Every structure is written in structure tokens, then in C-alpha cells.
N, C-alpha and C positions, 0 to 999 in steps of 0.2 A: 587517712592519706587522700588528698584530693587527686582526681584523675588529671593527667596531663592533657594538653591539647591533642596530642597524638592519640591518646586513649579515647578521648571524646570523639574524635574523628572516626576511629575504628568502630566504636559502638554505634555511631550514627549510620555509618555505611552498612553495618551488619543489620540494623533495624530496617533500613530502606530496602535492602536485598530481600529480607524476610517478607516485607510488605509486598514487594514486587512479585515474589514467588507465590504468595497467597492469592494475589489478584490473578495471576496467570492460571493458577489452578482453578479458581472460580470461573474464569473466562472459558477455559477448556471444558470444564464440566457442563457449562451452559451450552456451548457449541455442540457438544456430543448429545446432550439431551434433546436439542431441537434439530439435529442433523445439519448444522451449519458449518461453513468453512470460515476461517478468519485469516486475513492478510494483515501483516504489520510490517512497518519499515523502521529500522532494519529487521529482518527476520530473526527470530530466536534461534540460537544454535541447537536447542533441544526440540525443534519442531517435529512433531510426531507424524504429521501427514506428509510423507515423503513425496507423494505424487504432486501435491499442491506446492510443496517446497520447491521441487524441480521446476514447475511451471512458473512460479514466482521468480525464482532465480534467473530463469531464461528471459522472461519478459521485462523484468525491472532493471537488472544491471545497476549501474551507477548513473542515475538520471536526475541531476539537480532540477531539470526543467519540469519534472512531474512531482516535485515536493515543495512547491511554493505554498504559502499560506492560503488555506481555503480549497486547495486542490483535492483534499480528502473528501470534502463535501461533493465536489464534482464527480469523483470516483464512486461515491455512494449512489449518486443519482444515476450514473451509467449502469451500475450493477442492478439497481432497482428496476430500471427499464428492461434489462435483459430478463430478470426474474419474472416481470409482469408479462413478458412474451413467452414464458414457459420453459426457459432454459433451466437446467439443473443448477444447484448452487455452485458446484465446482466449475461448470462451463461458464456460468455468468461471471464468477469471480475472475477466472483466468482471462476470459475475453475482455472483460472490463479493464483489467490492469494493462493488458496489451494495448487496447485502443486509447486508454488514458495516457500511457507512456508515449505512444505514437503522436497523439495530438499535442502533448507537451513538447516533443521534439520539433514538430512542425511549427508550433507557436514560437518556440525559442529561435528558430531560424528567421522568423518574420519580425519578432519584437526584441530579440536578444534575451539572454538568461537573467541579466541583472534586474531588470524591471518587470519580468514576467509575472502575470497575475493569473489567478484561477479563471477569471473571465476570458483571458487570452486562450487558455486551454480549451474552455468550452466553445469559444469561437472557432477553434481549429478542428473540432470534432467532425463536422461534415467532410472536410478534406481528408481526415484520417479514415473515415468510413469509405469514402470514394476510392482512396488509394488501395484499400483492402479489396474492394470489388473488382478493381481493374487488374489485380495481381501485382501492382506496383507500390508496395508498402515502402515508401521512400524515406521514412523516418528512422530506419534502422541501418 
């Protein structure tokens, strides 16, 4: 008997879920082995690091302005800069996500969300850092 299109769909979904779970397991094993934290959008419901999960949930919320194409590369650069200055992986990750989101909000106000680019977020980073230093984080 040939499988129906519904059967084929279910088998494909089951295979994709198994592959995703295997990837997540490998990712988590690697992160644990090297003492790293990982942020992903949207967060997994089974996130084991509850402190990081809470920080991520607090700083990210629903921000389309910080999820434009290439913005993950900007976030990686921000995180690398904080790590190079000696912050812990947790502090670098959470601070980077916050500043990245704030810069995305500031850039969206200036350029609009529809045409926002990762370059716009990078351009807004100085304003985001300045607003943190003054105690006026206006992007939230």
C-alpha cells in the first residue's frame, strides 16, 4: 500500500523534528563542554539555563526591529567585543542582546521597521550606548 500525502507529510515532519532535536542536543553538549551560553530566537520551550532564559525573555520581547537580515552578525560582533573586554559569557550575551535590541528600536524610530537593515542597527549603536550611560535608555 502506498503512503497517502498525509502519511508522507507526517513522516517528513517526524524526521525533521528528530533532526532538530539531534542538532539541539549536539549544540547543548558543545556549549556545556566549552562553558558557553547560547541565545536563539525564538527561544526553545525546553531551555535549560533558566537565568539566561529570563534575561533573554526580558530584553528581547517581540522586537521585529532587531530581527532583520544580518542583524545576527551584528549581535555576534557586539558579543565578541564584550568578551574581548573581559565580560563573562553570560554578561556579554545578555548585555549584547539588550544593546542590540535598544539599537534596533532606535534605528526603527529613525528609519522605520519595513526597510530597516543590519547596518541601520549598527549605526544606532553609539546612541544606544550613550542612552545607557545617561540612564535614559529611551528604546524601551
